VEXFI-718897 format. One line per 3 residues: their letters; for each residue x negated, z negated, y of N, C-alpha, C, O. Coordinates in steps of 0.1 Angstrom, whole numbers. Layout:
// residues N
A) X/Z/Y/X/Z/Y/X/Z/Y/X/Z/Y | ... $
This chain:
// residues 212
XXX) -925/-1014/1303/-923/-1025/1294/-915/-1020/1282/-917/-1024/1271 | -905/-1011/1285/-896/-1006/1274/-905/-997/1265/-903/-998/1253 | -914/-989/1270/-923/-981/1262/-932/-990/1253/-935/-986/1242 $
XXX) -937/-1001/1259/-946/-1010/1252/-938/-1016/1240/-943/-1018/1229 | -926/-1020/1243/-917/-1026/1232/-915/-1016/1221/-916/-1020/1209 | -912/-1004/1225/-910/-993/1215/-922/-991/1206/-922/-989/1194 $
XXX) -934/-991/1213/-947/-989/1206/-949/-1001/1196/-954/-999/1185 | -947/-1013/1201/-949/-1025/1193/-941/-1025/1180/-945/-1028/1169 | -928/-1021/1182/-919/-1020/1171/-923/-1009/1161/-923/-1011/1149 $
XXX) -928/-998/1166/-932/-987/1157/-945/-991/1149/-946/-988/1138 | -954/-998/1156/-966/-1003/1149/-963/-1012/1138/-969/-1012/1127 | -953/-1021/1140/-949/-1030/1130/-943/-1023/1118/-944/-1028/1106 $
XXX) -938/-1011/1120/-932/-1003/1109/-942/-994/1103/-938/-986/1094 | -954/-994/1108/-965/-986/1102/-966/-972/1108/-972/-963/1102 | -961/-970/1120/-962/-957/1127/-964/-959/1142/-958/-968/1148 $
XXX) -974/-952/1147/-976/-952/1161/-967/-941/1167/-970/-929/1166 | -957/-945/1173/-947/-935/1179/-953/-926/1189/-948/-915/1190 | -963/-931/1196/-969/-922/1206/-977/-911/1200/-976/-899/1204 $
XXX) -984/-914/1189/-991/-904/1181/-981/-894/1175/-984/-882/1174 | -970/-900/1170/-960/-891/1164/-955/-881/1173/-953/-869/1170 | -952/-885/1186/-946/-876/1196/-957/-866/1201/-953/-855/1204 $
XXX) -969/-871/1201/-980/-862/1204/-981/-851/1194/-983/-839/1198 | -980/-854/1181/-981/-844/1171/-969/-835/1172/-970/-823/1170 | -957/-840/1175/-945/-832/1177/-947/-821/1188/-943/-810/1186 $
XXX) -953/-825/1199/-956/-816/1210/-966/-805/1205/-965/-794/1208 | -976/-809/1197/-986/-800/1192/-978/-790/1183/-981/-778/1183 | -969/-795/1174/-962/-786/1165/-953/-776/1172/-952/-765/1168 $
XXX) -948/-780/1184/-939/-771/1192/-947/-759/1197/-942/-748/1197 | -960/-761/1200/-968/-750/1206/-976/-743/1195/-982/-733/1197 | -977/-749/1183/-985/-744/1172/-977/-744/1159/-981/-751/1150 $
XXX) -966/-737/1159/-957/-738/1147/-964/-734/1134/-961/-739/1123 | -973/-724/1134/-980/-720/1122/-989/-730/1116/-991/-730/1104 | -993/-740/1124/-1002/-750/1119/-995/-762/1112/-1002/-770/1106 $
XXX) -982/-762/1112/-975/-773/1106/-965/-769/1096/-956/-776/1092 | -967/-756/1091/-958/-752/1080/-963/-757/1066/-975/-756/1063 | -954/-762/1058/-957/-767/1045/-953/-758/1034/-944/-750/1035 $
XXX) -960/-759/1023/-955/-754/1010/-957/-764/999/-969/-769/997 | -947/-768/992/-947/-778/982/-947/-771/968/-943/-760/967 | -952/-779/959/-953/-773/945/-952/-785/935/-956/-796/938 $
XXX) -948/-782/923/-947/-791/912/-949/-784/899/-945/-772/898 | -953/-790/889/-954/-785/875/-947/-794/866/-947/-806/867 | -941/-788/855/-935/-797/845/-938/-791/831/-934/-780/828 $
XXX) -945/-799/823/-948/-794/809/-939/-801/799/-938/-813/799 | -933/-793/791/-925/-799/780/-934/-807/770/-945/-803/767 | -929/-818/766/-936/-827/757/-934/-824/743/-939/-831/734 $
XXX) -927/-813/740/-924/-809/726/-912/-816/721/-908/-814/709 | -905/-824/729/-893/-831/725/-882/-826/735/-884/-826/747 | -871/-822/730/-861/-816/738/-857/-825/750/-856/-837/748 $
XXX) -857/-819/762/-853/-825/775/-864/-834/780/-863/-839/791 | -875/-837/773/-886/-845/778/-896/-837/784/-902/-828/779 | -900/-841/797/-910/-833/805/-919/-843/811/-915/-854/816 $
XXX) -932/-839/812/-941/-846/820/-944/-837/833/-950/-827/832 | -939/-842/844/-940/-834/856/-951/-840/865/-953/-852/865 | -957/-832/873/-967/-836/882/-966/-830/896/-962/-818/897 $
XXX) -969/-837/906/-971/-832/919/-985/-836/924/-990/-846/919 | -990/-829/934/-1003/-833/939/-1007/-823/950/-1006/-826/962 | -1011/-811/946/-1015/-801/956/-1004/-797/965/-992/-796/961 $
XXX) -1007/-794/978/-997/-788/987/-1004/-780/998/-1017/-781/999 | -997/-772/1005/-1003/-764/1015/-998/-768/1029/-986/-769/1031 | -1007/-769/1039/-1003/-773/1052/-1011/-764/1062/-1023/-763/1062 $
XXX) -1003/-756/1070/-1009/-747/1079/-1018/-737/1073/-1028/-732/1078 | -1014/-732/1061/-1021/-722/1054/-1033/-727/1046/-1039/-719/1039 | -1036/-740/1046/-1047/-746/1039/-1042/-754/1027/-1034/-763/1029 $
XXX) -1046/-750/1015/-1042/-757/1003/-1050/-770/1001/-1062/-769/1001 | -1043/-781/1000/-1050/-794/999/-1048/-799/984/-1037/-801/980 | -1059/-801/977/-1059/-805/963/-1069/-816/961/-1080/-812/957 $
XXX) -1065/-828/963/-1074/-839/961/-1072/-845/947/-1061/-847/942 | -1083/-848/940/-1082/-853/927/-1074/-866/926/-1067/-869/916 | -1075/-874/937/-1068/-887/937/-1053/-885/940/-1046/-895/938 $
XXX) -1049/-873/944/-1035/-871/947/-1028/-864/936/-1025/-852/937 | -1026/-872/925/-1018/-866/914/-1008/-877/910/-1011/-888/906 | -995/-873/910/-984/-882/907/-977/-877/895/-974/-865/894 $
XXX) -974/-885/885/-969/-882/872/-955/-887/871/-952/-899/874 | -945/-879/866/-932/-884/864/-927/-880/850/-928/-869/845 | -923/-890/842/-918/-888/829/-903/-887/829/-896/-896/831 $
XXX) -898/-875/827/-884/-871/828/-877/-869/815/-883/-864/806 | -865/-873/814/-858/-872/801/-843/-873/803/-837/-866/811 | -837/-883/795/-823/-885/795/-820/-899/793/-829/-907/790 $
XXX) -807/-903/794/-802/-916/791/-802/-919/776/-799/-910/768 | -805/-931/772/-806/-934/758/-793/-932/751/-792/-926/740 | -782/-935/758/-769/-934/752/-765/-919/750/-759/-915/740 $
XXX) -770/-910/759/-768/-896/758/-776/-890/746/-771/-882/739 | -788/-895/745/-797/-890/734/-791/-894/721/-791/-886/711 | -785/-906/720/-779/-910/708/-767/-901/704/-766/-897/693 $
XXX) -759/-898/714/-747/-890/712/-750/-876/708/-743/-869/700 | -762/-871/713/-766/-857/711/-773/-855/698/-776/-844/693 | -777/-866/691/-783/-866/678/-798/-866/679/-805/-862/669 $
XXX) -804/-872/689/-819/-873/690/-824/-883/680/-817/-893/678 | -835/-881/674/-842/-891/666/-849/-901/675/-855/-897/685 | -848/-913/672/-855/-924/680/-851/-922/695/-861/-920/703 $
XXX) -839/-924/699/-835/-922/713/-843/-931/722/-845/-943/719 | -846/-926/734/-853/-934/744/-846/-933/757/-836/-925/758 | -850/-940/767/-844/-940/780/-854/-936/791/-864/-942/792 $
XXX) -850/-925/798/-859/-921/809/-850/-917/821/-838/-914/819 | -856/-916/833/-848/-911/844/-844/-896/841/-852/-888/837 | -832/-893/844/-826/-880/842/-830/-871/854/-831/-877/865 $
XXX) -832/-858/853/-837/-850/864/-828/-851/877/-834/-852/888 | -815/-851/875/-807/-852/887/-808/-865/894/-808/-866/906 | -811/-876/886/-813/-889/892/-826/-889/901/-826/-895/911 $
XXX) -836/-882/896/-848/-881/904/-846/-874/917/-852/-877/927 | -838/-863/916/-835/-856/928/-828/-865/938/-831/-864/950 | -818/-872/933/-811/-881/942/-820/-892/948/-818/-896/959 $
XXX) -829/-897/939/-838/-907/944/-847/-901/955/-850/-908/965 | -851/-889/953/-859/-882/964/-851/-880/976/-857/-882/987 | -838/-878/975/-830/-876/987/-829/-889/994/-830/-889/1007 $
XXX) -828/-901/987/-827/-913/995/-840/-916/1002/-840/-921/1014 | -852/-912/996/-864/-914/1003/-866/-906/1015/-870/-910/1026 | -861/-893/1014/-862/-884/1025/-853/-888/1037/-856/-887/1048 $
XXX) -841/-892/1033/-831/-897/1043/-836/-909/1050/-835/-910/1062 | -842/-918/1043/-847/-930/1049/-859/-926/1059/-860/-932/1069 | -867/-916/1055/-878/-912/1063/-872/-906/1076/-877/-910/1087 $
XXX) -862/-898/1075/-857/-891/1087/-850/-902/1096/-852/-901/1109 | -843/-911/1090/-836/-921/1098/-845/-931/1105/-844/-934/1117 | -855/-936/1097/-864/-946/1103/-873/-940/1114/-875/-947/1124 $
XXX) -877/-928/1113/-885/-921/1123/-876/-919/1136/-880/-921/1147 | -864/-915/1133/-854/-913/1145/-851/-926/1152/-850/-926/1164 | -850/-937/1144/-846/-950/1150/-858/-954/1159/-855/-959/1170 $
XXX) -870/-952/1154/-882/-956/1163/-882/-948/1175/-885/-953/1186 | -880/-935/1174/-880/-926/1185/-869/-931/1196/-872/-929/1208 | -858/-936/1191/-848/-940/1200/-850/-955/1205/-844/-959/1214 $
XXX) -860/-962/1199/-863/-975/1203/-854/-986/1196/-853/-997/1201 | -848/-982/1185/-839/-991/1178/-847/-1000/1169/-857/-996/1163 | -842/-1013/1167/-849/-1022/1159/-840/-1025/1147/-830/-1032/1148 $
XXX) -843/-1019/1135/-835/-1021/1123/-842/-1030/1114/-854/-1029/1111 | -834/-1041/1109/-840/-1051/1100/-838/-1046/1086/-845/-1050/1077 | -827/-1038/1083/-825/-1034/1070/-819/-1020/1070/-811/-1016/1079 $
XXX) -824/-1012/1061/-819/-998/1060/-819/-993/1045/-829/-995/1038 | -808/-988/1041/-807/-985/1027/-798/-972/1026/-788/-971/1033 | -801/-963/1017/-793/-951/1015/-788/-952/1000/-796/-954/991 $
XXX) -775/-949/998/-769/-948/985/-763/-934/984/-756/-930/992 | -766/-928/973/-760/-915/970/-754/-914/956/-759/-921/947 | -744/-906/954/-738/-904/941/-732/-891/940/-727/-886/950 $
XXX) -731/-885/928/-725/-872/926/-720/-871/911/-727/-877/903 | -709/-865/909/-704/-863/895/-710/-849/890/-712/-840/898 | -712/-849/877/-718/-837/871/-710/-833/858/-707/-842/850 $
XXX) -706/-820/857/-700/-815/845/-711/-808/836/-716/-798/841 | -714/-813/824/-725/-808/816/-721/-796/808/-729/-792/799 | -710/-789/810/-705/-778/802/-715/-767/802/-717/-761/791 $
XXX) -721/-764/813/-731/-753/813/-743/-756/804/-748/-748/796 | -748/-768/806/-760/-773/798/-756/-773/783/-765/-769/775 | -744/-776/779/-740/-777/765/-735/-763/760/-731/-762/749 $
XXX) -737/-753/768/-733/-739/764/-718/-738/761/-714/-729/753 | -711/-746/768/-696/-744/768/-691/-736/779/-679/-732/779 | -699/-733/789/-696/-723/799/-708/-715/802/-720/-719/799 $
XXX) -706/-703/807/-718/-694/810/-724/-699/824/-717/-705/832 | -737/-697/826/-743/-702/838/-737/-695/850/-737/-701/861 | -732/-683/849/-727/-675/860/-713/-671/857/-709/-669/846 $
XXX) -705/-669/868/-691/-664/867/-690/-654/879/-691/-659/891 | -686/-642/876/-684/-632/887/-696/-630/896/-696/-628/908 | -708/-631/889/-720/-628/896/-726/-640/904/-736/-639/911 $
XXX) -719/-652/903/-724/-664/910/-726/-675/900/-719/-676/890 | -735/-684/904/-738/-695/896/-726/-704/895/-719/-706/906 | -723/-710/884/-712/-720/883/-716/-733/890/-728/-737/889 $
XXX) -707/-738/898/-710/-751/905/-707/-762/895/-696/-764/891 | -718/-769/891/-716/-779/881/-713/-793/886/-711/-802/879 | -714/-794/900/-713/-807/906/-701/-809/915/-695/-799/920 $
XXX) -697/-822/916/-686/-825/925/-691/-828/939/-703/-824/942 | -684/-834/947/-688/-837/961/-698/-848/961/-696/-859/954 | -709/-846/968/-719/-857/969/-716/-867/980/-712/-863/991 $
XXX) -717/-879/977/-714/-890/986/-727/-896/991/-735/-900/983 | -729/-897/1004/-741/-903/1010/-737/-914/1019/-729/-912/1028 | -743/-926/1017/-739/-937/1026/-752/-943/1031/-762/-947/1024 $
XXX) -753/-945/1044/-764/-952/1051/-760/-966/1055/-750/-967/1062 | -767/-976/1051/-764/-990/1054/-775/-995/1063/-787/-995/1059 | -772/-1000/1075/-782/-1005/1084/-778/-1019/1089/-766/-1022/1090 $
XXX) -788/-1026/1093/-786/-1039/1101/-797/-1039/1111/-809/-1036/1109 | -793/-1042/1124/-803/-1042/1135/-798/-1049/1147/-787/-1055/1147 | -806/-1049/1157/-803/-1056/1169/-796/-1047/1179/-801/-1036/1182 $
XXX) -785/-1051/1184/-777/-1044/1195/-775/-1030/1192/-777/-1021/1200 | -771/-1027/1179/-768/-1013/1175/-754/-1009/1180/-744/-1016/1176 | -753/-999/1188/-740/-995/1194/-734/-984/1185/-740/-979/1176 $
XXX) -722/-980/1189/-715/-969/1182/-722/-956/1185/-723/-947/1176 | -728/-955/1197/-736/-943/1200/-748/-942/1191/-752/-932/1187 | -754/-954/1189/-766/-954/1180/-763/-950/1166/-770/-943/1159 $
XXX) -751/-955/1161/-747/-951/1148/-745/-936/1146/-748/-930/1136 | -738/-930/1156/-736/-916/1157/-750/-908/1157/-751/-898/1150 | -759/-914/1164/-772/-908/1165/-779/-908/1151/-785/-899/1147 $
XXX) -778/-920/1144/-785/-921/1131/-778/-912/1121/-784/-907/1112 | -765/-911/1122/-757/-902/1113/-762/-888/1115/-764/-880/1105 | -764/-884/1127/-769/-870/1130/-783/-869/1125/-787/-858/1120 $
XXX) -791/-879/1126/-805/-879/1122/-807/-877/1107/-817/-872/1102 | -797/-880/1099/-797/-878/1085/-799/-863/1081/-804/-860/1071 | -793/-855/1090/-794/-840/1088/-808/-835/1091/-811/-823/1088 $
XXX) -817/-843/1095/-831/-839/1097/-839/-840/1084/-851/-836/1084 | -833/-846/1074/-840/-847/1061/-842/-834/1054/-833/-826/1053 | -855/-831/1050/-858/-819/1044/-851/-817/1030/-846/-807/1027 $
XXX) -850/-828/1022/-844/-828/1009/-828/-826/1011/-822/-819/1003 | -823/-832/1021/-808/-830/1024/-806/-815/1027/-796/-810/1022 | -815/-809/1034/-814/-795/1037/-815/-787/1024/-808/-777/1022 $
XXX) -825/-790/1016/-827/-783/1003/-815/-784/994/-812/-774/988 | -809/-795/994/-797/-797/985/-784/-790/990/-777/-784/983 | -782/-792/1003/-769/-788/1009/-768/-773/1013/-757/-768/1014 $
XXX) -779/-767/1014/-779/-753/1018/-784/-744/1007/-792/-747/999 | -778/-732/1006/-783/-722/996/-796/-716/1000/-798/-713/1012 | -806/-716/991/-819/-710/994/-822/-699/984/-819/-700/973 $
XXX) -829/-689/989/-833/-678/980/-842/-684/969/-851/-692/972 | -840/-679/957/-848/-684/946/-852/-673/937/-843/-665/932 | -865/-671/934/-869/-661/925/-874/-668/912/-882/-678/912 $
XXX) -869/-664/901/-873/-670/888/-879/-659/879/-873/-648/877 | -890/-662/872/-896/-653/863/-900/-661/851/-901/-673/851 | -901/-653/840/-906/-659/827/-919/-653/824/-920/-641/822 $
XXX) -930/-661/824/-943/-656/821/-947/-659/807/-943/-670/801 | -955/-651/801/-960/-653/787/-975/-656/788/-983/-649/793 | -979/-668/782/-993/-672/783/-1001/-663/774/-996/-657/765 $
XXX) -1014/-663/777/-1024/-655/769/-1024/-660/755/-1027/-652/746 | -1022/-673/753/-1022/-678/739/-1011/-672/731/-1013/-667/719 | -998/-672/736/-987/-666/729/-988/-651/727/-983/-646/717 $
XXX) -995/-644/737/-997/-630/735/-1006/-627/723/-1004/-618/715 | -1017/-635/722/-1026/-633/711/-1020/-636/698/-1023/-630/688 | -1010/-645/697/-1004/-649/685/-995/-637/679/-991/-637/668 $
XX) -992/-628/688/-983/-617/684/-991/-607/675/-985/-600/667 | -1004/-607/676/-1012/-597/668/-1015/-602/655/-1022/-596/647 $
C-alpha cells in the first residue's frame, strides 16, 4: 500500500518513481552509459556585454545528441540602470549572466530536492528555492587584476541558499534529509567546488584571411 501511494504521488508529479529507481540501478552497473557532457555557445551581438547564447546538443553515454528542435536561446546583457551609468547608448534591460547562473541553480536544486522527496515518499505541496550573492565588479571594471599571487581574485561574497517547503507530515528528519539532498544538485556542485578549466583563444579563418 505504501509503495502504491508513493507511486501515485510520483505520477502526479510527472515522474514514475519505479522507472526512476530502475534507471538508477542500471546506472550503478553501467556507469559509462550515463556520463554526460554539456555544452553552450555564446555569440557577441556587436554591442558590449550583449550576447546571444544557445544550448541544445549534449552527449550521453558517448553519443552526441543534436536534435533540430532542441535549441534554446538566451539573450544576456545587463541591467538598464547599469548600462545608463556605464555610458551605453539606448540602455536596455536584460538578465545579467550571474543572474542566469543563479536561476539555473534554483532549477537544479529544485530538481534534486523534488526527486529526493518522491524517493522518500514525501508529499510536498509547495517548494521554492531562493539564492542571492554579492558581487564586487572591480575586476570587470579593470580596477583589480584578474589574478593575485597566481590565483583568481574571488569576486563574490557568501552565497545564501534557502529552500522553502510545505507538505504533509514533514518531520525534522525529513527536513534534514531534504537539506542533504540539495547537495545532489549538479549546478550546486559546479558552483561550490573548484573544477579544472582550460581556456584557449582561437582565431577564425575569416580573421586570418583579413591579415593578408
